[in-house]
N, C-alpha and C positions, 0 to 999 in steps of 0.2 A: 661576421660575428657567429660564433658557434652557440647553439641553444641547447641546453640540457633539460630534460623532462624533470617535473617536480620530483622531489624526493618521496613526498607523502602522496600517496594515491588513494583518495577516499574510497571505501566500498560502496558509496551510494552518491547519487545526485538527486537533489530535490528542488522542485520549483512549482509555482502556480501558474495556471493557465485558464484565465477566467474563473469559473466556479469549480475546476477540477484541480487536484493536487497530484502532481507527478512524482513518483519515486522510482528511480532506475538502479537497480541492483548491478553492480559491475560483475562480469563474469570471473568466478572463482573467489568471490569476496568471502570473508570470514566475518559474521556478525557476532560480535561479543555482546556481553550485557550493556557495556558502555556505548556501544554503537547503537544498539537498539533503543537505549534511552534517549540518545540524540534524535534518532528518527521520530520517536513518539513526542518529544518536546517540540520538534519542528512542525509536526502535524498539528498539534495543539496550538501552537503559536500562530500558525497561518489560518487556522479555521477554528475559533473557540466555540462555536455552536454545535460543531460535530455533524454537520449536514453535507459538507463537500466531499464527494467521492474521492477516494485515494486510488489512483490508478497506477499499479505497480508493474514495472517491466522486470520480470524474474529471469535474470540470466542463468545459464547453466552452471553447475559447480558450485553455487552458493551454499556455504556451510553455516548453520545456525548453532551456537553452542548451546548446551543445555540450560545455562543460567539465563541466556538471552530468550530462549523458547519459553521458559518458566515466567519471564517479566512478560513477554508478549501475551502469554494466557492470562495473567492478571489484568493486563490492560484491556483484553477482550471482554472481560466481564464488567468493565467500567464505561469505556468509550462507545460511541455510536457511529463513527465514521463508516460509510459503506466503503468496502474494499473490493476492487476488481483487480485481479491478477491476469496478466497474459504472459505466455511463454511459448516459444517454438519448441521448448523441450518437453516431451511428453512425460519424463521422469519429474521435472519440475511441477508440472500440472498435477500430477498424481500425488506428490508430496503434499501440495496445498489442499487438495481433496481430503487426504488422510487427516491433515490439521482440522480441516471444517468439520468432518464427521466425528472426530474423537473429542474435540474441545468446544463444539457447538457455540461459536461466538454469537453474542446477542445482536450483532450488527450484519447487515447483508454482506455475503461473501461470495463472490462470483469468479469463476476460473474460465479463460478463454485461450485458444490457440493463437489468435491473431490480435494485433493492436486495434485494427479496424472494428472488429466485433466488440472488444472491450470498450472502445470509445463510444460506439453506438449505445450501448448498455448504460454507460455513465451519463450520456446526454439524456436518455429516456428516463433514468432515475431522477435526474436534475428536474426534468419537466414534470414528472408526477409529484415530486416534493412542492414544486411550485404551485401546481394545481391545488394540493392538499392544503397548503398554507393559505392560498386564496380563499378555499372554502371554508376554513376556520376563521376567516376574518383578518388575516395577515398575522396571526400570532405565532 
């Protein structure tokens, strides 16, 4: 039996691993406003309180269209999910740093060169959030 790859290849994959949400951007993906809306909707659906870190594997060559970027900027002003981006590409990391400096999102945004560093930061963030919650009496 011959197998044909799927015709539609999504620009991202999204899943939950414990308290961490994972978003993997496909190399060369083109993020339109519609794709960005879907990503934001999925993040909100899987974590309604906005406390779970979103760990983004940012592949090289990802293009974010202007209207998708504008949507992301609006969402940055509202949502509070901490975002951790890792990429082996220095250019990708620099683009995220420029975004962080220009748009100054209200949520924690960190950029790492390796998945391991990013994962450690996400776990440390979760631990500190748990401790803060316990100190406030679980609220």
